[in-house]
A tleap script that builds the chain and sets N, CA, C and O, in Angstrom:
source leaprc.protein.ff14SB
mol = sequence {
  NMET LYS ILE VAL TYR ARG ILE GLY ALA SER
  PRO ARG GLU ARG GLY SER LEU LEU GLY GLU
  THR CYS PRO ASP ILE PHE LEU LEU SER ASP
  GLY ASN PHE ALA VAL ILE GLY THR GLU ALA
  THR ALA GLN LEU ARG GLY GLN LEU PRO ASP
  ASP GLY ALA LEU ALA ASP ARG ASP ARG ILE
  VAL ILE ILE SER ARG GLU THR LEU THR ARG
  ALA LYS ALA ASP ILE PRO ASP CALA
}
set mol.1.N position { 4.339 21.209 11.529 }
set mol.1.CA position { 4.345 19.772 11.404 }
set mol.1.C position { 4.005 19.399 10.012 }
set mol.1.O position { 3.084 19.966 9.425 }
set mol.2.N position { 4.747 18.425 9.438 }
set mol.2.CA position { 4.535 17.967 8.087 }
set mol.2.C position { 4.648 16.394 8.004 }
set mol.2.O position { 5.318 15.721 8.788 }
set mol.3.N position { 3.938 15.916 6.995 }
set mol.3.CA position { 4.103 14.425 6.745 }
set mol.3.C position { 5.415 14.271 6.035 }
set mol.3.O position { 5.634 14.872 4.983 }
set mol.4.N position { 6.349 13.417 6.635 }
set mol.4.CA position { 7.628 13.105 6.050 }
set mol.4.C position { 7.540 12.003 5.019 }
set mol.4.O position { 8.019 12.126 3.891 }
set mol.5.N position { 6.910 10.916 5.447 }
set mol.5.CA position { 6.772 9.790 4.453 }
set mol.5.C position { 5.709 8.789 5.025 }
set mol.5.O position { 5.347 8.817 6.201 }
set mol.6.N position { 5.261 7.944 4.135 }
set mol.6.CA position { 4.312 6.896 4.464 }
set mol.6.C position { 5.135 5.725 5.158 }
set mol.6.O position { 6.272 5.419 4.797 }
set mol.7.N position { 4.457 5.113 6.173 }
set mol.7.CA position { 5.000 3.909 6.809 }
set mol.7.C position { 4.278 2.764 6.243 }
set mol.7.O position { 3.060 2.666 6.387 }
set mol.8.N position { 4.999 1.858 5.580 }
set mol.8.CA position { 4.423 0.660 5.043 }
set mol.8.C position { 3.911 0.841 3.649 }
set mol.8.O position { 4.213 1.827 2.977 }
set mol.9.N position { 3.126 -0.130 3.216 }
set mol.9.CA position { 2.576 -0.162 1.819 }
set mol.9.C position { 1.492 0.821 1.659 }
set mol.9.O position { 0.739 1.073 2.600 }
set mol.10.N position { 1.374 1.411 0.464 }
set mol.10.CA position { 0.286 2.353 0.172 }
set mol.10.C position { -1.019 1.582 0.055 }
set mol.10.O position { -1.010 0.366 -0.141 }
set mol.11.N position { -2.155 2.292 0.175 }
set mol.11.CA position { -3.464 1.582 0.028 }
set mol.11.C position { -3.532 0.857 -1.334 }
set mol.11.O position { -4.016 -0.273 -1.405 }
set mol.12.N position { -3.045 1.509 -2.421 }
set mol.12.CA position { -3.065 0.813 -3.691 }
set mol.12.C position { -2.298 -0.469 -3.684 }
set mol.12.O position { -2.745 -1.459 -4.264 }
set mol.13.N position { -1.116 -0.485 -3.023 }
set mol.13.CA position { -0.305 -1.760 -2.943 }
set mol.13.C position { -1.035 -2.807 -2.134 }
set mol.13.O position { -0.817 -4.009 -2.283 }
set mol.14.N position { -1.947 -2.295 -1.235 }
set mol.14.CA position { -2.729 -3.316 -0.448 }
set mol.14.C position { -4.034 -3.642 -1.104 }
set mol.14.O position { -4.876 -4.305 -0.499 }
set mol.15.N position { -4.233 -3.200 -2.322 }
set mol.15.CA position { -5.444 -3.627 -3.122 }
set mol.15.C position { -6.572 -2.676 -3.106 }
set mol.15.O position { -7.646 -3.044 -3.582 }
set mol.16.N position { -6.439 -1.446 -2.589 }
set mol.16.CA position { -7.499 -0.513 -2.661 }
set mol.16.C position { -7.426 0.320 -3.957 }
set mol.16.O position { -6.720 1.325 -4.025 }
set mol.17.N position { -8.153 -0.113 -4.950 }
set mol.17.CA position { -8.035 0.504 -6.246 }
set mol.17.C position { -9.028 1.666 -6.377 }
set mol.17.O position { -8.854 2.521 -7.245 }
set mol.18.N position { -10.075 1.711 -5.525 }
set mol.18.CA position { -11.142 2.738 -5.679 }
set mol.18.C position { -11.025 3.795 -4.629 }
set mol.18.O position { -11.755 4.786 -4.643 }
set mol.19.N position { -10.077 3.583 -3.688 }
set mol.19.CA position { -9.944 4.611 -2.653 }
set mol.19.C position { -11.045 4.464 -1.538 }
set mol.19.O position { -11.232 5.398 -0.759 }
set mol.20.N position { -11.735 3.365 -1.457 }
set mol.20.CA position { -12.794 3.189 -0.522 }
set mol.20.C position { -12.304 2.699 0.830 }
set mol.20.O position { -12.899 3.008 1.863 }
set mol.21.N position { -11.245 1.952 0.823 }
set mol.21.CA position { -10.634 1.513 2.101 }
set mol.21.C position { -9.142 1.868 2.198 }
set mol.21.O position { -8.260 1.117 1.782 }
set mol.22.N position { -8.927 2.996 2.743 }
set mol.22.CA position { -7.553 3.518 2.690 }
set mol.22.C position { -6.917 3.857 3.993 }
set mol.22.O position { -6.438 4.975 4.187 }
set mol.23.N position { -6.902 2.866 4.935 }
set mol.23.CA position { -6.118 3.176 6.150 }
set mol.23.C position { -4.676 3.427 5.792 }
set mol.23.O position { -4.165 2.850 4.833 }
set mol.24.N position { -4.017 4.270 6.541 }
set mol.24.CA position { -2.651 4.622 6.203 }
set mol.24.C position { -1.944 5.110 7.464 }
set mol.24.O position { -2.577 5.563 8.418 }
set mol.25.N position { -0.561 5.002 7.443 }
set mol.25.CA position { 0.268 5.492 8.547 }
set mol.25.C position { 1.322 6.377 7.990 }
set mol.25.O position { 1.909 6.079 6.950 }
set mol.26.N position { 1.571 7.450 8.653 }
set mol.26.CA position { 2.593 8.495 8.180 }
set mol.26.C position { 3.531 8.873 9.316 }
set mol.26.O position { 3.088 9.046 10.451 }
set mol.27.N position { 4.770 8.999 9.037 }
set mol.27.CA position { 5.739 9.610 9.986 }
set mol.27.C position { 5.621 11.085 9.818 }
set mol.27.O position { 5.544 11.591 8.699 }
set mol.28.N position { 5.605 11.784 10.925 }
set mol.28.CA position { 5.514 13.314 10.891 }
set mol.28.C position { 6.903 13.897 11.208 }
set mol.28.O position { 7.777 13.250 11.785 }
set mol.29.N position { 7.035 15.128 10.803 }
set mol.29.CA position { 8.382 15.768 10.979 }
set mol.29.C position { 8.779 15.948 12.410 }
set mol.29.O position { 9.958 16.146 12.705 }
set mol.30.N position { 7.781 15.883 13.352 }
set mol.30.CA position { 8.166 15.951 14.790 }
set mol.30.C position { 8.435 14.648 15.430 }
set mol.30.O position { 8.644 14.562 16.640 }
set mol.31.N position { 8.433 13.580 14.593 }
set mol.31.CA position { 8.739 12.217 15.085 }
set mol.31.C position { 7.485 11.338 15.492 }
set mol.31.O position { 7.584 10.134 15.727 }
set mol.32.N position { 6.351 12.013 15.552 }
set mol.32.CA position { 5.114 11.286 15.851 }
set mol.32.C position { 4.525 10.701 14.581 }
set mol.32.O position { 4.996 10.974 13.477 }
set mol.33.N position { 3.499 9.903 14.751 }
set mol.33.CA position { 2.817 9.229 13.638 }
set mol.33.C position { 1.409 9.746 13.447 }
set mol.33.O position { 0.751 10.107 14.422 }
set mol.34.N position { 0.937 9.790 12.237 }
set mol.34.CA position { -0.495 10.141 11.947 }
set mol.34.C position { -1.096 8.863 11.351 }
set mol.34.O position { -0.448 8.129 10.606 }
set mol.35.N position { -2.336 8.636 11.705 }
set mol.35.CA position { -3.029 7.368 11.199 }
set mol.35.C position { -4.352 7.752 10.586 }
set mol.35.O position { -5.120 8.494 11.198 }
set mol.36.N position { -4.638 7.268 9.395 }
set mol.36.CA position { -5.932 7.381 8.766 }
set mol.36.C position { -6.580 6.037 8.970 }
set mol.36.O position { -6.040 5.000 8.583 }
set mol.37.N position { -7.760 6.068 9.592 }
set mol.37.CA position { -8.489 4.876 9.834 }
set mol.37.C position { -9.995 5.142 9.957 }
set mol.37.O position { -10.451 6.274 9.800 }
set mol.38.N position { -10.742 4.099 10.236 }
set mol.38.CA position { -12.211 4.241 10.417 }
set mol.38.C position { -12.468 4.669 11.862 }
set mol.38.O position { -12.061 3.985 12.802 }
set mol.39.N position { -13.151 5.814 12.033 }
set mol.39.CA position { -13.513 6.282 13.355 }
set mol.39.C position { -14.430 5.346 14.083 }
set mol.39.O position { -15.500 4.991 13.590 }
set mol.40.N position { -14.000 4.940 15.281 }
set mol.40.CA position { -14.772 3.950 16.053 }
set mol.40.C position { -14.851 4.344 17.562 }
set mol.40.O position { -14.976 3.466 18.416 }
set mol.41.N position { -14.780 5.603 17.872 }
set mol.41.CA position { -14.693 6.027 19.238 }
set mol.41.C position { -16.005 5.590 19.977 }
set mol.41.O position { -15.944 5.014 21.063 }
set mol.42.N position { -17.117 5.861 19.397 }
set mol.42.CA position { -18.398 5.546 20.119 }
set mol.42.C position { -18.544 4.082 20.377 }
set mol.42.O position { -19.019 3.669 21.435 }
set mol.43.N position { -18.121 3.261 19.377 }
set mol.43.CA position { -18.233 1.813 19.568 }
set mol.43.C position { -17.269 1.199 20.560 }
set mol.43.O position { -17.589 0.178 21.169 }
set mol.44.N position { -16.086 1.796 20.744 }
set mol.44.CA position { -15.019 1.200 21.572 }
set mol.44.C position { -14.672 1.895 22.856 }
set mol.44.O position { -13.948 1.351 23.690 }
set mol.45.N position { -15.185 3.097 23.024 }
set mol.45.CA position { -14.858 3.903 24.262 }
set mol.45.C position { -15.170 3.081 25.478 }
set mol.45.O position { -14.314 3.025 26.361 }
set mol.46.N position { -16.282 2.449 25.614 }
set mol.46.CA position { -16.700 1.768 26.776 }
set mol.46.C position { -15.940 0.397 26.994 }
set mol.46.O position { -16.113 -0.243 28.031 }
set mol.47.N position { -15.146 -0.009 26.051 }
set mol.47.CA position { -14.339 -1.196 26.208 }
set mol.47.C position { -12.869 -0.963 26.563 }
set mol.47.O position { -12.079 -1.901 26.673 }
set mol.48.N position { -12.529 0.318 26.736 }
set mol.48.CA position { -11.147 0.593 27.092 }
set mol.48.C position { -10.866 0.013 28.461 }
set mol.48.O position { -11.763 -0.048 29.302 }
set mol.49.N position { -9.617 -0.421 28.703 }
set mol.49.CA position { -9.305 -0.947 30.050 }
set mol.49.C position { -9.301 0.179 31.059 }
set mol.49.O position { -9.240 1.350 30.684 }
set mol.50.N position { -9.365 -0.169 32.367 }
set mol.50.CA position { -9.456 0.861 33.410 }
set mol.50.C position { -8.461 1.910 33.313 }
set mol.50.O position { -8.751 3.051 33.672 }
set mol.51.N position { -7.226 1.603 32.824 }
set mol.51.CA position { -6.187 2.581 32.767 }
set mol.51.C position { -6.084 3.279 31.407 }
set mol.51.O position { -5.114 3.982 31.126 }
set mol.52.N position { -7.073 3.075 30.600 }
set mol.52.CA position { -7.166 3.656 29.218 }
set mol.52.C position { -8.136 4.804 29.253 }
set mol.52.O position { -9.185 4.678 29.883 }
set mol.53.N position { -7.843 5.943 28.599 }
set mol.53.CA position { -8.714 7.094 28.581 }
set mol.53.C position { -8.547 7.899 27.314 }
set mol.53.O position { -7.510 7.814 26.655 }
set mol.54.N position { -9.559 8.684 26.960 }
set mol.54.CA position { -9.442 9.515 25.861 }
set mol.54.C position { -9.585 10.946 26.250 }
set mol.54.O position { -10.490 11.270 27.018 }
set mol.55.N position { -8.721 11.853 25.752 }
set mol.55.CA position { -8.908 13.249 25.988 }
set mol.55.C position { -9.997 13.697 25.028 }
set mol.55.O position { -10.359 12.971 24.103 }
set mol.56.N position { -10.527 14.919 25.256 }
set mol.56.CA position { -11.608 15.408 24.376 }
set mol.56.C position { -11.191 15.442 22.850 }
set mol.56.O position { -12.022 15.266 21.959 }
set mol.57.N position { -9.871 15.676 22.612 }
set mol.57.CA position { -9.393 15.744 21.275 }
set mol.57.C position { -9.063 14.406 20.632 }
set mol.57.O position { -8.806 14.352 19.429 }
set mol.58.N position { -9.063 13.318 21.409 }
set mol.58.CA position { -8.648 12.011 20.942 }
set mol.58.C position { -9.824 11.240 20.325 }
set mol.58.O position { -10.977 11.393 20.728 }
set mol.59.N position { -9.488 10.410 19.339 }
set mol.59.CA position { -10.441 9.534 18.683 }
set mol.59.C position { -9.796 8.161 18.554 }
set mol.59.O position { -8.586 8.034 18.366 }
set mol.60.N position { -10.608 7.175 18.656 }
set mol.60.CA position { -10.171 5.734 18.375 }
set mol.60.C position { -10.460 5.490 16.894 }
set mol.60.O position { -11.572 5.670 16.399 }
set mol.61.N position { -9.401 5.073 16.227 }
set mol.61.CA position { -9.553 4.680 14.837 }
set mol.61.C position { -9.097 3.285 14.638 }
set mol.61.O position { -8.251 2.778 15.374 }
set mol.62.N position { -9.683 2.626 13.590 }
set mol.62.CA position { -9.351 1.245 13.276 }
set mol.62.C position { -8.591 1.259 12.001 }
set mol.62.O position { -9.003 1.898 11.033 }
set mol.63.N position { -7.452 0.544 11.974 }
set mol.63.CA position { -6.734 0.255 10.767 }
set mol.63.C position { -6.668 -1.244 10.533 }
set mol.63.O position { -6.680 -1.998 11.507 }
set mol.64.N position { -6.604 -1.687 9.374 }
set mol.64.CA position { -6.586 -3.147 9.132 }
set mol.64.C position { -5.248 -3.763 9.632 }
set mol.64.O position { -4.200 -3.120 9.687 }
set mol.65.N position { -5.379 -5.064 9.991 }
set mol.65.CA position { -4.143 -5.730 10.448 }
set mol.65.C position { -3.095 -5.697 9.334 }
set mol.65.O position { -1.899 -5.568 9.596 }
set mol.66.N position { -3.567 -5.817 8.073 }
set mol.66.CA position { -2.568 -5.829 7.034 }
set mol.66.C position { -1.805 -4.498 6.919 }
set mol.66.O position { -0.618 -4.479 6.595 }
set mol.67.N position { -2.537 -3.343 7.202 }
set mol.67.CA position { -1.829 -2.053 7.215 }
set mol.67.C position { -0.747 -2.008 8.251 }
set mol.67.O position { 0.366 -1.570 7.961 }
set mol.68.N position { -1.040 -2.445 9.445 }
set mol.68.CA position { 0.028 -2.361 10.528 }
set mol.68.C position { 1.132 -3.412 10.271 }
set mol.68.O position { 2.314 -3.108 10.436 }
set mol.69.N position { 0.768 -4.609 9.881 }
set mol.69.CA position { 1.823 -5.568 9.725 }
set mol.69.C position { 2.781 -5.315 8.602 }
set mol.69.O position { 3.964 -5.651 8.662 }
set mol.70.N position { 2.202 -4.677 7.513 }
set mol.70.CA position { 3.068 -4.318 6.383 }
set mol.70.C position { 3.881 -3.033 6.686 }
set mol.70.O position { 4.843 -2.729 5.980 }
set mol.71.N position { 3.498 -2.302 7.714 }
set mol.71.CA position { 4.248 -1.071 8.137 }
set mol.71.C position { 5.374 -1.467 9.149 }
set mol.71.O position { 6.309 -0.691 9.348 }
set mol.72.N position { 5.292 -2.608 9.753 }
set mol.72.CA position { 6.128 -3.010 10.809 }
set mol.72.C position { 7.602 -2.815 10.470 }
set mol.72.O position { 8.351 -2.284 11.291 }
set mol.73.N position { 8.017 -3.213 9.338 }
set mol.73.CA position { 9.461 -3.079 8.942 }
set mol.73.C position { 9.928 -1.688 8.846 }
set mol.73.O position { 11.117 -1.419 9.019 }
set mol.74.N position { 9.001 -0.745 8.565 }
set mol.74.CA position { 9.341 0.681 8.440 }
set mol.74.C position { 9.264 1.437 9.757 }
set mol.74.O position { 9.687 2.592 9.784 }
set mol.75.N position { 8.772 0.893 10.819 }
set mol.75.CA position { 8.653 1.558 12.076 }
set mol.75.C position { 9.953 1.537 12.809 }
set mol.75.O position { 10.443 0.451 13.120 }
set mol.76.N position { 10.560 2.685 13.114 }
set mol.76.CA position { 11.907 2.584 13.798 }
set mol.76.C position { 11.750 2.048 15.248 }
set mol.76.O position { 10.711 2.187 15.893 }
set mol.77.N position { 12.862 1.425 15.708 }
set mol.77.CA position { 12.866 0.891 17.059 }
set mol.77.C position { 12.968 1.984 18.128 }
set mol.77.O position { 12.524 1.772 19.256 }
set mol.78.N position { 13.516 3.093 17.815 }
set mol.78.CA position { 13.614 4.177 18.770 }
set mol.78.C position { 13.334 5.490 18.099 }
set mol.78.O position { 13.369 6.536 18.748 }
savepdb mol mol.pdb
quit
């Protein structure tokens, strides 16, 4: 599995000049996506809906609204 390309604007394009806030989204060679975000599993696990669950390997991460909305145009429909 490899990172193929970034989805959306780079952190620098979104104003992160010091690398302190760098959420990011990448398309992987297997068609899945990888996300860099702030780990928030402990804070949000108890708020998942009844049909939401985390496997032992899963983590909840937060990315900024701007990161996702600027990536929207680059996310394929299928």
